Structure formats: C-alpha cells, structure tokens
MISEZA-729000 format. One record per residue (C-alpha): residue number from 1; x, y, z; residue in three letters. Coordinates in Angstrom, 3 decimals. Example, Ala and Ser with C-alpha at 12.3 -4.5 7.8 and 13.67 -1.06 7.14 Angstrom:
<sites>
(site 1, (12.300, -4.500, 7.800), ALA),
(site 2, (13.670, -1.060, 7.140), SER),
</sites>
This chain:
<sites>
(site 1, (-8.577, -20.399, -9.519), MET),
(site 2, (-4.853, -20.082, -10.288), LEU),
(site 3, (-2.728, -17.575, -8.403), ARG),
(site 4, (0.712, -16.225, -9.098), HIS),
(site 5, (1.900, -16.879, -5.591), ARG),
(site 6, (4.123, -19.324, -3.760), ASN),
(site 7, (3.267, -20.768, -0.316), PRO),
(site 8, (3.377, -18.108, 2.404), PRO),
(site 9, (6.620, -17.596, 4.273), MET),
(site 10, (6.803, -15.470, 7.358), LEU),
(site 11, (9.367, -12.642, 7.292), PRO),
(site 12, (12.033, -12.546, 9.974), ALA),
(site 13, (11.287, -10.330, 12.933), ARG),
(site 14, (12.821, -7.004, 12.050), LEU),
(site 15, (13.030, -5.455, 15.491), GLU),
(site 16, (11.671, -5.674, 18.997), THR),
(site 17, (8.701, -3.416, 19.656), ARG),
(site 18, (9.603, -0.194, 21.431), ARG),
(site 19, (7.981, 0.327, 24.752), ARG),
(site 20, (6.175, 3.596, 25.266), PHE),
(site 21, (5.785, 5.457, 28.541), ARG),
(site 22, (2.211, 5.156, 29.597), ARG),
(site 23, (0.378, 8.321, 30.658), HIS),
(site 24, (-2.376, 6.363, 32.400), LEU),
(site 25, (-1.939, 3.474, 34.821), SER),
(site 26, (-3.297, 0.069, 33.817), ILE),
(site 27, (-6.061, 0.501, 36.382), ARG),
(site 28, (-7.087, 3.798, 34.835), ALA),
(site 29, (-7.109, 2.324, 31.339), VAL),
(site 30, (-9.162, -0.664, 32.447), ILE),
(site 31, (-11.501, 1.557, 34.430), GLY),
(site 32, (-12.062, 3.817, 31.433), THR),
(site 33, (-12.652, 0.842, 29.206), PHE),
(site 34, (-15.153, -0.833, 31.520), LEU),
(site 35, (-17.067, 2.400, 31.956), ALA),
(site 36, (-17.398, 2.863, 28.225), LEU),
(site 37, (-18.131, -0.725, 27.315), VAL),
(site 38, (-21.145, -0.753, 29.645), LEU),
(site 39, (-22.660, 1.947, 27.466), LEU),
(site 40, (-22.160, 0.073, 24.192), ALA),
(site 41, (-23.614, -3.270, 23.122), PRO),
(site 42, (-21.230, -6.186, 23.038), VAL),
(site 43, (-20.789, -7.552, 19.557), LEU),
(site 44, (-21.420, -11.160, 18.763), SER),
(site 45, (-18.715, -13.061, 16.905), ALA),
(site 46, (-21.286, -13.919, 14.234), CYS),
(site 47, (-20.823, -10.797, 12.119), THR),
(site 48, (-22.794, -10.574, 8.879), ALA),
(site 49, (-20.678, -9.638, 5.872), ILE),
(site 50, (-22.106, -8.279, 2.648), SER),
(site 51, (-20.922, -8.706, -0.911), THR),
(site 52, (-18.270, -6.361, -2.341), PRO),
(site 53, (-19.383, -3.101, -3.913), ARG),
(site 54, (-19.065, -2.390, -7.636), PRO),
(site 55, (-15.954, -0.565, -8.768), THR),
(site 56, (-17.915, 2.619, -9.403), ALA),
(site 57, (-18.511, 2.905, -5.648), GLU),
(site 58, (-15.342, 1.284, -4.397), ALA),
(site 59, (-13.102, 4.075, -5.617), GLY),
(site 60, (-13.961, 6.178, -2.582), ALA),
(site 61, (-12.866, 3.617, -0.013), ASP),
(site 62, (-9.496, 2.823, -1.541), GLY),
(site 63, (-8.365, 6.318, -2.381), GLY),
(site 64, (-5.038, 6.112, -4.170), VAL),
(site 65, (-3.873, 9.169, -2.259), ALA),
(site 66, (-3.856, 7.202, 1.016), GLU),
(site 67, (-0.510, 7.038, 2.780), ASP),
(site 68, (0.611, 3.957, 4.694), LEU),
(site 69, (3.693, 5.863, 5.833), SER),
(site 70, (1.704, 8.122, 8.137), GLN),
(site 71, (2.838, 7.844, 11.785), PRO),
(site 72, (-0.363, 5.947, 12.553), THR),
(site 73, (-0.020, 3.963, 9.356), GLY),
(site 74, (-3.530, 5.234, 8.749), ALA),
(site 75, (-4.284, 4.548, 5.123), ALA),
(site 76, (-7.904, 4.878, 6.197), GLU),
(site 77, (-8.130, 8.613, 5.581), SER),
(site 78, (-11.788, 8.686, 4.635), PHE),
(site 79, (-14.448, 8.426, 7.333), ALA),
(site 80, (-17.433, 6.174, 6.796), SER),
(site 81, (-20.189, 4.761, 8.969), THR),
(site 82, (-20.571, 1.536, 6.987), SER),
(site 83, (-17.260, 0.860, 5.196), GLN),
(site 84, (-14.853, -0.565, 7.763), VAL),
(site 85, (-11.219, -1.534, 7.042), PRO),
(site 86, (-10.241, -5.086, 8.012), VAL),
(site 87, (-6.727, -6.493, 7.645), TYR),
(site 88, (-5.826, -10.044, 6.647), TRP),
(site 89, (-2.705, -12.125, 6.194), LEU),
(site 90, (-1.659, -12.833, 2.624), GLY),
(site 91, (1.279, -14.817, 1.278), GLY),
(site 92, (3.621, -13.654, -1.480), THR),
(site 93, (6.757, -15.174, -2.974), SER),
(site 94, (8.795, -13.137, -0.502), ASP),
(site 95, (6.845, -13.622, 2.705), GLY),
(site 96, (3.542, -13.045, 4.463), THR),
(site 97, (2.179, -9.516, 4.807), TYR),
(site 98, (-0.923, -7.604, 5.836), LEU),
(site 99, (-3.543, -6.704, 3.224), PHE),
(site 100, (-6.684, -4.633, 3.748), ARG),
(site 101, (-10.252, -5.009, 2.560), GLU),
(site 102, (-13.097, -2.568, 3.147), TYR),
(site 103, (-16.209, -4.356, 4.341), ARG),
(site 104, (-19.850, -3.423, 4.601), LEU),
(site 105, (-20.543, -4.240, 8.248), LEU),
(site 106, (-23.560, -3.780, 10.531), PRO),
(site 107, (-23.906, -0.260, 11.934), ALA),
(site 108, (-24.592, -1.479, 15.498), ALA),
(site 109, (-21.760, -1.057, 17.997), GLY),
(site 110, (-18.552, 0.942, 17.700), ASP),
(site 111, (-16.388, 0.825, 14.576), SER),
(site 112, (-13.310, -0.641, 16.250), VAL),
(site 113, (-15.154, -3.553, 17.873), SER),
(site 114, (-17.036, -4.195, 14.636), THR),
(site 115, (-13.821, -4.374, 12.590), ALA),
(site 116, (-11.936, -6.542, 15.108), VAL),
(site 117, (-14.882, -8.920, 15.449), SER),
(site 118, (-15.071, -9.265, 11.641), ALA),
(site 119, (-11.312, -9.879, 11.477), MET),
(site 120, (-11.779, -12.843, 13.823), MET),
(site 121, (-15.030, -14.319, 12.551), SER),
(site 122, (-15.531, -13.333, 8.893), ALA),
(site 123, (-13.998, -14.758, 5.750), ARG),
(site 124, (-11.917, -12.485, 3.491), PRO),
(site 125, (-13.355, -11.584, 0.108), LEU),
(site 126, (-10.045, -12.583, -1.481), ASP),
(site 127, (-9.452, -16.351, -1.088), PRO),
(site 128, (-5.695, -15.694, -1.009), ASP),
(site 129, (-6.090, -14.009, 2.379), TYR),
(site 130, (-6.558, -15.670, 5.754), ASP),
(site 131, (-6.677, -15.032, 9.481), THR),
(site 132, (-5.207, -17.101, 12.339), PRO),
(site 133, (-7.762, -15.774, 14.827), TRP),
(site 134, (-10.738, -17.721, 16.144), ARG),
(site 135, (-14.174, -16.101, 16.524), PRO),
(site 136, (-14.346, -14.164, 19.798), ALA),
(site 137, (-17.485, -14.442, 21.904), SER),
(site 138, (-16.931, -10.886, 23.129), ARG),
(site 139, (-15.147, -7.825, 21.714), VAL),
(site 140, (-15.171, -4.287, 23.118), GLY),
(site 141, (-13.087, -1.151, 22.690), SER),
(site 142, (-12.441, 2.324, 24.060), ALA),
(site 143, (-10.425, 5.353, 22.923), ILE),
(site 144, (-8.058, 6.802, 25.537), GLY),
(site 145, (-5.511, 9.605, 25.756), ASP),
(site 146, (-2.533, 9.952, 23.412), ASN),
(site 147, (-4.320, 8.206, 20.501), ASN),
(site 148, (-4.450, 4.957, 22.437), THR),
(site 149, (-7.056, 2.391, 21.405), VAL),
(site 150, (-7.896, -0.216, 24.044), THR),
(site 151, (-9.340, -3.463, 22.715), VAL),
(site 152, (-10.713, -6.149, 25.033), ASP),
(site 153, (-11.333, -9.584, 23.555), VAL),
(site 154, (-12.364, -12.887, 25.064), SER),
(site 155, (-9.711, -15.580, 25.434), SER),
(site 156, (-11.416, -17.926, 22.965), ASP),
(site 157, (-10.015, -15.757, 20.138), ALA),
(site 158, (-6.540, -17.211, 20.809), PHE),
(site 159, (-7.362, -20.863, 20.151), GLY),
(site 160, (-4.876, -21.374, 17.303), ALA),
(site 161, (-1.400, -22.787, 17.906), GLN),
(site 162, (1.118, -20.315, 16.439), LEU),
(site 163, (4.866, -19.962, 16.367), GLY),
(site 164, (6.598, -16.757, 17.542), PRO),
(site 165, (6.646, -15.073, 14.108), GLU),
(site 166, (3.078, -16.057, 13.294), GLU),
(site 167, (1.932, -14.735, 16.674), ALA),
(site 168, (3.749, -11.437, 16.109), GLU),
(site 169, (2.087, -10.991, 12.718), LEU),
(site 170, (-1.346, -11.885, 14.148), ALA),
(site 171, (-0.980, -9.215, 16.835), ILE),
(site 172, (-0.004, -6.692, 14.159), GLN),
(site 173, (-3.115, -7.723, 12.219), GLN),
(site 174, (-5.241, -6.708, 15.199), LEU),
(site 175, (-3.263, -3.475, 15.706), VAL),
(site 176, (-3.641, -2.493, 12.041), TYR),
(site 177, (-7.352, -3.299, 12.061), THR),
(site 178, (-8.099, -1.457, 15.316), ALA),
(site 179, (-6.165, 1.699, 14.417), THR),
(site 180, (-7.464, 1.614, 10.840), GLY),
(site 181, (-11.071, 1.417, 12.001), ALA),
(site 182, (-10.543, 4.175, 14.575), ALA),
(site 183, (-8.917, 6.484, 11.992), ALA),
(site 184, (-11.577, 5.660, 9.405), ASN),
(site 185, (-14.287, 6.673, 11.882), ALA),
(site 186, (-12.476, 9.902, 12.818), GLY),
(site 187, (-11.806, 8.740, 16.397), LEU),
(site 188, (-8.035, 9.256, 16.199), ILE),
(site 189, (-5.946, 11.604, 14.009), PRO),
(site 190, (-4.048, 10.264, 11.016), THR),
(site 191, (-1.029, 12.558, 11.377), ASP),
(site 192, (0.122, 11.202, 14.738), GLN),
(site 193, (1.288, 7.830, 15.931), GLN),
(site 194, (-1.383, 5.660, 17.534), SER),
(site 195, (-1.090, 2.660, 19.823), ARG),
(site 196, (-3.209, -0.289, 20.862), VAL),
(site 197, (-3.513, -1.877, 24.299), ILE),
(site 198, (-4.913, -5.406, 24.091), ILE),
(site 199, (-6.774, -6.756, 27.107), LEU),
(site 200, (-8.057, -10.303, 27.375), VAL),
(site 201, (-11.189, -10.755, 29.471), ASP),
(site 202, (-10.461, -7.336, 30.970), GLY),
(site 203, (-6.940, -8.175, 32.136), HIS),
(site 204, (-3.339, -7.533, 31.120), THR),
(site 205, (-0.447, -10.015, 31.087), GLN),
(site 206, (-2.258, -12.573, 28.944), TYR),
(site 207, (0.127, -14.774, 26.956), ARG),
(site 208, (-1.262, -14.489, 23.415), ALA),
(site 209, (-0.965, -17.718, 21.410), PHE),
(site 210, (1.476, -18.863, 24.103), GLY),
(site 211, (4.068, -16.461, 22.661), GLN),
(site 212, (3.471, -12.745, 23.396), ILE),
(site 213, (2.576, -11.130, 26.716), THR),
(site 214, (-0.081, -8.460, 26.202), LEU),
(site 215, (-0.820, -5.268, 28.109), GLY),
(site 216, (1.778, -2.799, 26.849), GLU),
(site 217, (0.869, -0.277, 24.110), PRO),
(site 218, (1.717, -1.585, 20.623), ILE),
(site 219, (2.237, 0.509, 17.473), SER),
(site 220, (2.016, -0.507, 13.837), ARG),
(site 221, (5.146, -1.950, 12.278), GLN),
(site 222, (5.210, -0.395, 8.769), PRO),
(site 223, (7.239, -3.261, 7.318), GLU),
(site 224, (4.274, -5.590, 7.885), ARG),
(site 225, (2.203, -3.879, 5.161), ALA),
(site 226, (2.232, -5.606, 1.780), ALA),
(site 227, (4.878, -4.195, -0.647), PRO),
(site 228, (2.327, -4.375, -3.521), VAL),
(site 229, (-1.271, -3.889, -2.589), TRP),
(site 230, (-4.260, -3.745, -4.953), VAL),
(site 231, (-6.857, -1.455, -3.363), ILE),
(site 232, (-9.453, -1.356, -6.131), ASP),
(site 233, (-11.202, -3.434, -7.370), PRO),
(site 234, (-11.808, -5.702, -4.432), GLN),
(site 235, (-11.987, -9.405, -5.161), ASP),
(site 236, (-15.265, -10.474, -6.750), GLY),
(site 237, (-16.282, -7.003, -7.907), THR),
(site 238, (-18.826, -6.712, -10.724), VAL),
(site 239, (-17.932, -3.883, -13.111), VAL),
(site 240, (-20.772, -2.306, -15.052), THR),
(site 241, (-19.666, -0.686, -18.286), GLY),
(site 242, (-16.773, -1.408, -20.595), SER),
(site 243, (-13.835, -0.004, -18.592), THR),
(site 244, (-12.170, -1.470, -15.519), VAL),
(site 245, (-10.178, 0.865, -13.299), ARG),
(site 246, (-7.596, -0.640, -10.978), ALA),
(site 247, (-5.393, 1.102, -8.435), ALA),
(site 248, (-3.129, 0.289, -5.543), GLY),
(site 249, (-0.123, 1.161, -3.411), ARG),
(site 250, (3.499, 0.140, -3.111), VAL),
(site 251, (6.064, 0.608, -0.368), THR),
(site 252, (9.534, 2.012, -0.909), SER),
(site 253, (11.053, -1.420, -1.639), VAL),
(site 254, (9.194, -1.551, -4.966), VAL),
(site 255, (10.676, 0.316, -7.939), HIS),
(site 256, (8.698, -0.972, -10.948), ARG),
(site 257, (5.152, -2.234, -11.426), ILE),
(site 258, (3.925, -4.547, -14.158), SER),
(site 259, (0.463, -5.985, -14.603), TRP),
(site 260, (-1.218, -8.910, -16.270), GLU),
(site 261, (-4.900, -9.419, -17.020), ILE),
(site 262, (-6.028, -13.019, -17.404), GLY),
(site 263, (-9.380, -14.014, -18.899), ARG),
(site 264, (-11.270, -17.039, -17.602), ALA),
(site 265, (-11.481, -19.902, -20.066), THR),
(site 266, (-14.881, -20.813, -21.486), ASP),
(site 267, (-15.099, -24.123, -19.682), ASP),
(site 268, (-13.724, -22.720, -16.452), GLY),
(site 269, (-11.343, -25.665, -16.000), LYS),
(site 270, (-8.085, -24.027, -17.018), ASP),
(site 271, (-8.287, -20.977, -14.806), GLY),
(site 272, (-7.176, -17.738, -16.458), TYR),
(site 273, (-5.242, -17.380, -19.671), ARG),
(site 274, (-3.064, -14.371, -20.269), ARG),
(site 275, (-5.121, -11.757, -22.074), TYR),
(site 276, (-3.169, -8.473, -21.739), ARG),
(site 277, (0.029, -7.286, -20.104), THR),
(site 278, (1.637, -3.920, -19.458), GLY),
(site 279, (3.373, -1.631, -17.009), THR),
(site 280, (2.076, 1.164, -14.798), SER),
(site 281, (4.071, 4.237, -13.805), PRO),
(site 282, (4.596, 4.732, -10.084), LEU),
(site 283, (3.448, 8.019, -8.633), GLN),
(site 284, (5.515, 8.752, -5.543), SER),
(site 285, (3.508, 10.461, -2.815), ASP),
(site 286, (5.950, 10.089, 0.077), SER),
(site 287, (9.460, 8.942, 0.877), ALA),
(site 288, (8.081, 5.539, 1.815), ASN),
(site 289, (5.740, 4.644, -1.016), GLY),
(site 290, (3.597, 5.541, -3.980), GLY),
(site 291, (0.572, 4.597, -6.050), THR),
(site 292, (-0.209, 2.937, -9.366), PHE),
(site 293, (-3.289, 2.650, -11.547), SER),
(site 294, (-4.584, 1.454, -14.903), LEU),
(site 295, (-7.702, 1.712, -17.068), GLU),
(site 296, (-8.539, -0.940, -19.662), GLU),
(site 297, (-11.536, -1.496, -21.911), LYS),
(site 298, (-12.617, -5.131, -21.749), LEU),
(site 299, (-15.468, -7.170, -23.234), PRO),
(site 300, (-17.914, -8.957, -20.914), PRO),
(site 301, (-16.404, -11.883, -19.054), GLY),
(site 302, (-14.545, -12.981, -15.937), ASN),
(site 303, (-11.005, -11.689, -15.364), TYR),
(site 304, (-8.101, -11.597, -12.964), ARG),
(site 305, (-5.720, -8.645, -12.714), VAL),
(site 306, (-2.303, -9.117, -11.113), THR),
(site 307, (0.145, -6.379, -10.158), PHE),
(site 308, (3.762, -7.219, -9.322), PHE),
(site 309, (7.355, -6.094, -9.467), GLU),
(site 310, (9.049, -7.957, -12.345), PRO),
(site 311, (11.911, -10.153, -11.191), GLY),
(site 312, (14.578, -12.332, -12.741), ASP),
(site 313, (13.485, -14.975, -15.214), GLY),
(site 314, (9.991, -13.585, -15.566), GLY),
(site 315, (9.168, -13.993, -11.874), SER),
(site 316, (6.493, -11.884, -10.205), GLN),
(site 317, (7.630, -10.436, -6.900), ARG),
(site 318, (5.058, -9.471, -4.261), TRP),
(site 319, (2.198, -10.245, -6.652), ALA),
(site 320, (-1.326, -9.309, -5.583), ASP),
(site 321, (-4.319, -10.408, -7.698), SER),
(site 322, (-8.015, -9.560, -7.813), LYS),
(site 323, (-10.811, -11.211, -9.782), THR),
(site 324, (-13.664, -9.251, -11.318), PHE),
(site 325, (-16.503, -9.615, -13.780), THR),
(site 326, (-17.259, -7.277, -16.683), MET),
(site 327, (-20.958, -6.895, -17.534), ARG),
</sites>
C-alpha cells in the first residue's frame, strides 16, 4: 500500500515539562493506588482487539466538535463503555506525532488500564502508526485528587532502546492515552487540566527507557498532537451505501486543507491511482484548531483518502491517510 509520507522524524523538544505542586505525598498516592488496584482485576497484556466499525457507527466516536485544545487535551468528549481511545505514533513529512484510534476493547477492568494495555500490546488499525512500548505483564490505574491519573505498569513495558526524544514522545503517548481514556469514561472533567503519575512496579524514580525519571505528575504537551488528523473513517472501514463521509481535525499551524481519493488498481499491484481531488473548508472551533469534512459518492471498490496541507511543488504537508471499502 503506498503512502504519501516520508520516513518519520522526531520533532525537537519544545520545552521542559513544568513541575506541578503535588497535593498528596508519594506515599499517599501509592497507598491510594494499591488500595484500589486490589479491588480491580489486573489486565493481561494479551488484549483482544476487534475490527473497526463501519462509518455509519464511527461518526459518534470521532465527533468533529471535539477540541484538542482543552486544558486536558481531552478530545474524548463522549463517554463510552466499549469504545476506548488509544494513541499511536505516526510519521509525517515534518516529524512524528500522536494519532488516536478508537478501539473496541473488552469490558473487563477499568478503562484507563484497558487503554494503556492495548497501547502496549495491540497493533494499530492504521499500518502507518506504531508504538515503541513492549507488552506489559501488569497494568493498573487509579484516579486521585486534582484530576490526577496514576498508572502503574510492570518494568517489562520499557524493553525498547530509545533516544531522549523518542522516550519523551513515548511517555506523552501514555499520558495522552491515559487521560483520553479517563475523560472518555467520565472519570475526569474535560474543561480542566489533568496529569498522569507513572509508577513502575509500584515505585517512583524509575528511569524510563534509560532516559526519563518517572514519578512526577506529567501533563499533555499539545504540540505532540498531529497537525492533520483524520478521525473518521478509521483505517479498514467498510462503508455500506454509496456515500463516504470523512472528517478530521487540524491544529492552529494548518491554514488550508486539500484531499485526494485514490482508487485501488484492479490487479492490486500498483497501489492507489488518483481518482478525485479537492479542498475542504476549515471550520474554526477554537483559537488552537478546527475541523474539516467531506462527502463523496463513490462506486464499489477499495479506496484511500488523504488529507494534507498543500505545500510548495505539490508537496503534501502533515498528510494523514485512511483506507476504506465501498460496498
């Protein structure tokens, strides 16, 4: 499958994380966590993942009115017991960013642990996405005061060898996933900033990936979210009917959105040939971003839709693509 993307490059670290005054001591946080985790089953790293939902259902989980600029970064404004947001790393021509997929996950256990476990052990629906984490043999979580989410993972999740920037982005992947799952389940508000404390085998001061010392509360870094992000359809969606509806978000760095629909060749050897192109107006919904959408009637077949900001010489900046099938 061809993709309009260059090899991933990690963005430069934009700033050092701010430290927040903690309202509970580390002992209190750990004590609260251990008390709660004894009441909830520990999730296995072998999390079963289902196939993506059709577009007709997927519109509810994406929600083009979601706002990544919220203090929590909580684009997950709709609560669900089965649809859990999971974040992945995806490369664009301008760097590597965080992209989200909603996944149908088992109902057992708490939403945060379920999402974090899937982030470490599952495969993304979109083959352009990846994760540097290893499957964790144990994941647990607890919700504390001041919108603080405590996540405890086993040390085997940190088996990969990462550089400083890769490690920073991997930690943000966990922070985005944990806070997204908590907001999606209604466990923390979406109009206030949230934080994540990461414990490893129940302890602080673990050196994650040999690069970052854990234990202090960490907030989302908004600049880590993808500048162009296709929310719906998810990769591999089967669309019933003659019309495909696509939608997504942009951050404030994006000023124009173009799209291209490619149709799979009959023999399947040449990937996707350009079938239709166009532009989508941006609907600003905050000072830090907006939404885009399109509707196109298509005959049965396999397609790929790509959204991007047009650049010099016909380049596609921050391109994000999804494949789908019309039936």
